[in-house]
C-alpha positions, 0 to 999 in steps of 0.5 A: 370129613375130609376123607368123605370128601375125597370119596365123594368128589370123583363121583361128583366130578363124574356126574357133572361130566355126564351132565355136560355131555348130556347137554350136547346135542345128539346131532353134533356128530352129524356136522360133517355128514355129507350123505344120508337116506331120508328118514321120512318121505314127503308122504305124497308117493312120487309127487316130490314137488319135482326136483326142487321139492326133493332138494328142499326136503334133503336140506331141511332134514339136514338142517334139523340134524345140524348138517344144514351148512351145505347145499344138499341135492336129491339123488334123483334123475328126470327124464326128458319131456316137453322140450326139457332135457333129462337130468342125470342123478350123478351130475347133481351131487358134487364130486365127493367124498361123502360120509354118513352121520357116523363118519363112515366114507360111503364113496370117495367120488362119483366113479366110486359111488357108481362102482365098488362103493361102501354102501351096505344096510349099516352105512346107508344111515338116515340124517339121524344116524339110524339104520333103515329098515330093510328086508326082513324087518317090519316094515321094510323100507329099503326101496329108495327112489332114484329114477336112475340107471345103474350108472346114475344116468336117466332113462330115455324118454318113453317108459316112465320111471320118475313118476312124471319126473317127481310130480305125480302120485297117480301116473307112472312108476319109479325106478328104486334102488335097495338101501340094504343091498339086499334082493329077492334074487341073488343077481346084482341088479336085484341088489342095486343100491340105485337101480333094482326095479320099478315100483308097482302096486294096485294104483300103478306104481307112484301112490304112497300105497304103491310104494309101500306094497314093494318095500318103500316109504318114498325115501330117497338119497341126499348128498351134499354137493359142496 
């Protein structure tokens, strides 16, 4: 009897340990997350409800993943319009450093983010720690809304690159980056994480169908600003 107890006890201990680990929320690893690509878009094309709506989406997703104890901002620029000045995406996201849900640092500061950063398909993860579908996957979802130039600044007023400052799904177009750093060409611009090409489609560029037609889903980058 004692011999049987000695044999079974380690097994029971292992099962108990596994049970305890299973009870730990899967998102616990995300508590220190300070960067992610949204796992889903708002679903209304380029109409995100403006910057406030996009920020709220970041905050909501972060909260659900266990990283809501920070101030989250969408990496989006807006263009000057109706007397309001332009807003640069790079000025909205804090100072860094930023790490993904797996703990990998993607950039230590704003300068590195817009230079030799660590963003790849394997590091530009969702708030859940999942890889975003890229070129070669079905469906391709690598187009990420930014409305920004390569240095993270807004485009000048004129050609709409922000779907009317993220308030329209019927007018304008959106500048997008590629979260997997893959392009149809070998040049750096095509592979840019934040400024690869403008959206386009049968409806012009800002409907949900337009965004999907070129390999997107209305996703965007979120950064913890504090």
